C-alpha positions in Angstrom: 8.2 -37.3 4.4 5.7 -38.7 6.9 3.8 -36.3 9.2 5.6 -35.5 12.4 4.4 -37.3 15.5 2.6 -35.1 18.1 5.4 -35.8 20.6 8.0 -34.1 18.4 5.8 -31.0 18.1 5.2 -31.0 21.8 8.9 -31.3 22.6 9.9 -28.6 20.2 7.3 -26.3 21.7 8.1 -26.9 25.4 11.9 -26.9 25.0 11.9 -23.6 23.2 9.4 -22.1 25.7 11.4 -23.5 28.6 14.6 -21.9 27.1 12.9 -18.5 26.8 11.4 -18.5 30.3 14.6 -19.7 32.0 16.5 -16.8 30.3 14.1 -14.4 32.0 14.5 -16.2 35.3 18.3 -15.9 35.0 17.9 -12.2 34.2 15.8 -11.7 37.4 18.0 -14.0 39.6 15.3 -16.7 39.9 16.1 -20.5 40.0 15.9 -22.4 36.8 13.5 -24.9 38.4 11.0 -22.0 38.7 11.4 -21.2 35.0 10.6 -24.8 34.0 7.5 -24.8 36.1 6.3 -21.5 34.7 7.0 -22.8 31.1 4.9 -25.9 31.9 2.0 -23.7 33.1 2.2 -21.6 29.9 2.1 -24.8 27.8 -0.8 -26.3 29.7 -4.6 -26.1 29.0 -4.9 -23.7 31.9 -3.2 -20.9 29.9 -4.9 -20.1 26.7 -2.7 -17.4 25.3 -0.2 -19.9 23.8 -0.6 -23.3 22.0 -1.1 -26.2 24.4 0.7 -29.5 24.5 -1.1 -32.1 22.4 0.1 -35.5 23.7 0.3 -35.2 27.5 0.6 -39.0 28.0 3.9 -39.1 26.1 5.2 -36.0 28.0 4.3 -37.9 31.3 6.5 -40.8 30.1 9.4 -38.5 29.5 8.9 -36.8 32.8 9.0 -40.3 34.5 12.4 -40.8 32.8 13.4 -37.4 34.2 12.6 -38.7 37.7 14.8 -41.7 37.1 17.7 -39.6 36.0 17.3 -37.1 38.9 17.5 -39.9 41.4 20.3 -41.7 39.6 22.4 -38.4 39.6 21.5 -38.0 43.3 22.7 -41.5 44.0 26.1 -40.8 42.3 26.6 -38.0 44.9 25.7 -40.4 47.7 28.2 -42.8 49.3 29.2 -43.9 52.8 32.3 -41.7 52.8 30.2 -38.7 52.2 27.8 -39.7 55.0 30.8 -40.1 57.3 32.1 -36.7 56.4 28.8 -35.0 57.3 29.5 -35.3 61.0 27.3 -35.0 64.0 26.2 -31.4 63.3 24.2 -32.3 60.2 22.8 -35.4 61.8 21.5 -33.7 65.0 20.2 -30.8 62.9 18.4 -33.0 60.4 16.8 -35.2 63.1 15.6 -32.1 65.0 14.3 -30.5 61.8 12.6 -33.7 60.4 10.9 -34.4 63.7 9.7 -30.8 64.3 8.6 -30.1 60.7 6.8 -33.4 60.3 4.8 -32.8 63.6 4.1 -29.2 62.7 2.9 -30.1 59.1 0.8 -33.0 60.5 -0.9 -30.7 63.0 -1.6 -28.0 60.4 -3.1 -30.6 58.0 -5.3 -32.1 60.6 -6.5 -28.7 61.6 -7.4 -28.2 57.9 -9.5 -31.4 58.1 -7.3 -33.7 56.1 -7.2 -37.5 56.6 -4.4 -38.9 58.8 -2.5 -40.5 55.9 -2.6 -37.2 53.9 -1.6 -35.3 57.0 1.4 -37.6 57.7 2.8 -37.4 54.2 2.1 -33.6 54.1 4.2 -33.1 57.2 6.9 -35.3 55.9 7.0 -33.7 52.5 7.5 -30.3 54.1 10.9 -31.5 55.4 12.4 -31.8 51.9 14.3 -28.8 50.7 15.9 -28.4 47.3 19.6 -29.2 46.9 19.5 -27.7 43.3 17.8 -24.4 44.4 20.0 -24.0 47.5 23.3 -24.7 45.6 22.3 -22.4 42.8 21.3 -19.6 45.2 24.5 -20.0 47.1 26.5 -19.7 43.9 24.6 -16.6 42.7 25.0 -14.9 46.1 28.7 -15.9 46.5 28.1 -18.0 49.6 29.5 -21.4 48.6 32.7 -20.9 50.6 31.0 -19.8 53.8 31.4 -22.1 56.8 27.6 -22.7 57.2 27.1 -24.1 53.7 28.8 -27.4 54.5 26.3 -28.0 57.4 23.4 -27.0 55.1 24.5 -29.5 52.4 24.9 -32.2 55.1 21.3 -31.6 56.2 20.1 -31.7 52.5 21.7 -35.1 52.0 19.8 -36.5 55.0 16.6 -34.9 53.8 17.1 -36.7 50.5 17.5 -40.0 52.3 14.2 -39.4 54.2 12.6 -38.8 50.7 13.8 -42.2 49.5 12.4 -43.8 52.6 9.0 -42.1 51.9 9.0 -43.5 48.4 9.5 -47.0 49.8 6.7 -46.4 52.3 4.3 -45.3 49.6 5.1 -48.4 47.5 4.5 -50.6 50.6 1.2 -49.0 51.5 0.0 -49.2 47.9 0.9 -52.9 47.7 -0.7 -53.8 51.0 -3.7 -51.4 51.0 -4.5 -48.4 53.1 -5.2 -50.6 56.2 -1.6 -51.9 56.3 -0.7 -53.5 59.6 2.6 -53.2 61.6 3.5 -56.8 60.7 3.0 -56.1 57.0 5.1 -52.9 57.3 7.9 -54.8 59.1 7.7 -57.6 56.4 8.1 -55.0 53.7 11.0 -53.4 55.5 12.6 -56.8 55.8 12.2 -57.4 52.0 13.7 -54.0 51.3 16.6 -54.7 53.7 17.3 -58.1 51.9 17.1 -56.4 48.5 19.5 -53.7 49.6 22.0 -56.1 51.1 22.1 -58.2 47.9 22.5 -55.1 45.8 25.2 -53.6 47.9 27.1 -56.9 48.1 27.1 -57.1 44.3 28.0 -53.4 44.1 30.9 -53.7 46.6 32.4 -56.9 45.2 31.4 -57.0 41.5 31.1 -53.5 40.1 34.5 -52.0 41.1 36.3 -55.2 40.0 34.4 -55.2 36.7 35.2 -51.6 35.9 38.9 -52.0 36.8 39.2 -55.0 34.4 37.4 -53.2 31.4 38.7 -49.7 32.1 41.1 -49.7 29.1 38.2 -50.4 26.8 35.7 -47.8 28.2 35.4 -44.8 26.0 33.2 -41.8 27.2 30.4 -43.0 24.9 30.6 -46.6 26.1 30.7 -45.5 29.8 27.6 -43.4 29.4 25.6 -46.1 27.6 26.6 -48.8 30.0 25.9 -46.6 33.1 22.4 -45.7 31.7 21.8 -49.4 30.9 22.7 -50.4 34.5 20.5 -47.6 35.9 17.4 -48.7 33.8 18.1 -52.4 34.6 18.0 -51.7 38.3 14.8 -49.6 37.8 13.2 -52.7 36.1 14.4 -55.0 38.9 13.2 -52.7 41.7 9.8 -52.4 40.0 9.5 -56.2 39.6 10.3 -56.5 43.4 7.5 -54.2 44.2 9.5 -51.0 44.9 9.5 -47.7 43.1 11.5 -47.0 40.0 13.0 -44.0 41.8 14.4 -46.2 44.4 16.0 -48.4 41.8 17.6 -45.4 40.1 18.9 -44.0 43.3 20.3 -47.4 44.4 22.2 -47.9 41.2 23.7 -44.4 41.4 24.9 -45.0 44.9 26.5 -48.4 43.8 28.3 -46.7 40.9 29.5 -43.9 43.3 31.9 -46.5 44.7 33.7 -46.9 41.4 36.6 -45.0 39.9 34.4 -43.6 37.1 32.0 -41.7 39.3 33.0 -38.1 38.4 33.3 -39.0 34.7 29.9 -40.6 34.7 28.4 -37.5 36.4 29.9 -35.2 33.8 28.7 -37.4 30.9 25.2 -37.8 32.5 24.7 -34.0 33.0 23.3 -33.1 29.5 21.0 -36.2 29.6 19.8 -35.4 33.1 19.3 -31.8 32.3 17.1 -32.6 29.3 14.8 -35.1 31.0 14.7 -33.4 34.4 13.8 -30.2 32.6 10.8 -32.0 30.9 9.9 -33.4 34.4 9.7 -29.9 35.9 7.8 -28.7 32.8 5.3 -31.5 33.4 5.0 -30.3 37.0 4.1 -26.9 35.8 1.4 -28.3 33.5 -0.3 -29.6 36.7 -0.6 -26.1 38.1 -4.3 -25.3 37.9 -5.3 -21.8 39.0 -8.8 -23.0 39.9 -7.4 -25.5 42.3 -5.0 -23.0 43.7 -8.0 -20.7 44.4 -9.9 -23.6 45.8 -7.1 -24.6 48.1 -5.8 -21.1 48.8 -6.1 -21.6 52.6 -4.1 -24.9 52.8 -1.5 -23.4 50.5 -1.1 -20.3 52.6 -1.0 -22.3 55.9 1.5 -24.9 54.6 3.7 -22.2 53.1 3.8 -20.3 56.4 4.4 -23.6 58.3 7.3 -24.4 55.9 9.1 -21.1 56.1 8.6 -20.5 59.8 9.1 -24.1 60.8 12.3 -24.5 58.8 13.8 -21.4 60.3 13.0 -22.4 63.8 13.7 -26.2 63.7 16.7 -26.2 61.4 18.3 -23.4 63.4 17.4 -25.1 66.7 19.0 -28.3 65.4 22.3 -26.6 64.4 22.3 -24.8 67.8 21.8 -28.2 69.6 24.8 -29.5 67.6 27.0 -26.8 69.3 27.2 -24.1 66.6 26.7 -20.3 67.2 23.4 -18.5 66.6 24.4 -16.7 63.4 25.6 -20.0 61.8 22.4 -21.7 62.9 20.1 -19.0 61.5 21.9 -18.9 58.2 21.4 -22.7 57.9 17.7 -22.3 58.8 17.1 -19.5 56.3 18.8 -21.5 53.6 16.3 -24.4 53.8 13.0 -22.6 53.4 11.9 -24.1 50.1 10.4 -27.4 48.9 12.5 -29.3 46.4 12.2 -31.7 43.5 12.0 -34.8 45.7 8.7 -33.4 47.0 7.2 -33.4 43.5 8.4 -37.0 43.0 6.9 -38.2 46.3 3.7 -36.4 45.7 3.3 -37.7 42.2 4.1 -41.3 43.3 1.6 -41.0 46.1 -1.1 -39.8 43.7 -0.3 -42.4 41.1 -0.4 -45.2 43.6 -3.7 -43.9 45.1 -2.1 -43.8 48.5 -2.7 -40.0 49.0 -5.5 -37.8 47.9 -5.3 -36.2 44.4 -5.4 -32.6 45.8 -2.0 -33.1 47.6 -0.1 -32.8 44.4 -1.3 -29.4 43.2 -1.2 -28.0 46.7 2.5 -28.9 47.2 3.4 -27.7 43.7 1.9 -24.3 44.6 3.7 -24.3 48.0 7.0 -25.2 46.3 6.7 -22.6 43.6 6.0 -19.9 46.2 8.8 -21.0 48.5 11.3 -21.3 45.6 10.4 -17.8 44.4 11.0 -16.4 47.9 14.3 -18.3 48.6 16.8 -15.6 47.2 15.1 -12.8 49.1 14.9 -14.8 52.3 18.6 -15.7 52.1 19.6 -12.1 51.4 17.9 -11.0 54.6 19.3 -13.8 56.8 22.2 -11.8 58.1 20.1 -8.7 58.8 17.6 -10.8 60.8 20.3 -12.7 62.7 22.1 -9.4 63.4 18.9 -7.9 64.8 18.3 -10.9 67.0 21.9 -10.8 68.3 21.4 -7.1 69.2 17.9 -7.5 70.8 17.8 -10.9 72.5 18.4 -10.9 76.3 22.1 -11.4 77.2 21.2 -14.5 79.4 19.3 -16.1 76.5 22.2 -15.4 74.1 24.7 -17.1 76.5 22.4 -20.1 76.8 22.1 -20.4 73.0 
C-alpha cells in the first residue's frame, strides 16, 4: 500500500485532538467552538508539546470549505418570512447596537493608532456575536423558552446580515484598490443588486417548481448531493462575478430556504457542516500566536472591554428604545457579549484580500476566544446585575426607562 498523504495524517491528528478537547469543554460547560480553537492551538507550531500539523496549506483549503458550509447553513435559516417575524424590536435594537458599537470600536482603534480602514472594520467586526455560542449557552442554562431569547435571536440574524454586507465591501475594496471612490462603491453595489435580483428571480420562479416536479425521485442521498452541488455552483458563480465565495454560499442557502425541502436539507447537511466547520475553527486556533498576543496585549484588552461593555450598553439601550422593560433589555445585552464565527470569516477574508492589516486577524481571534470563554459566566450573572440595578437606580430614571 502506498504511503499515506500528509493530509490524512493531519486530519486524523486534528480530529482526534479536537474530539478530546471538546469533551473537556463539555465537562466544564464551555462552548464547542472554544474547544476547536484550543485544539488548533495545540496542533500548531506555537505549541511544542504535541506533534504539529504537517500540511497547513491543505488544512486551509478544508477550512475554506468549512466557511462555505457555515454560510450555506446560515442561508438555510434565512428567509423573508423569518425577517418579517423578527418585528420592530430586533430591528431597532440591532440598528442601535450596530451604530453604537461600530463608532465605539472605531474610536478605540483610532486611539490605538490604527489606520482608518482597519479601525472601521475593527468597529464593525465588534458588532457580530455568535449565534452558535448563544444558542448553545441558552440550551445549557435552560433559557431557550424565556421571552427575551426571541429578541436576542432576532438581533443575531440582523448582525449576520451586516457580516454578509461587510464581506461584499471587502471584495469591492480589494477589486478597486484601497483608494476606492464613492462612484466605484455605488457601481459595485449596483452590480451586487443586479446579481441578487437575477438570483432571487431564478430562486423564486425556478427552484421551488423544479423541486416539486422531481420530489418523487429525490432520496436523502440525492437531495444532499444536489444541494451541495447547487451551493458550490453558486460559490463559483459569485467568485467569477468578483464577489466572495461566502456570499455565494449564503445566497444559495437563502434561495433553498424557500423550498419544501429546507428542513430535510438542514438535517442532511448537519454532519457535513459539523466536520468542515470544525476544521475551520481548528485552523483558526492554529493562527493563535502567543507572541502576537503578548505584542498586541493592549489592543486585545481594549477591544475586549469595548466589546463587553459596549454590547451590554448599546444592545440593552436598543431593546429599551423598542419599548421593552429594563430586565428584558439587560438580559438581551448580556447575551451578546461575544464575537462569533462570522468575525473570523470577515477577518480572514480581509487579510487574504490585503484590504486590512495582517495583525487584525490574530487580535480578533484572541478577543473572540476571551469573550466566548466569559459568555456563560456573564449570562449567569445577568439577572443578579439587572436586579441590583432595579433596586438601586433612582425611581425617576426607572420610570423613564
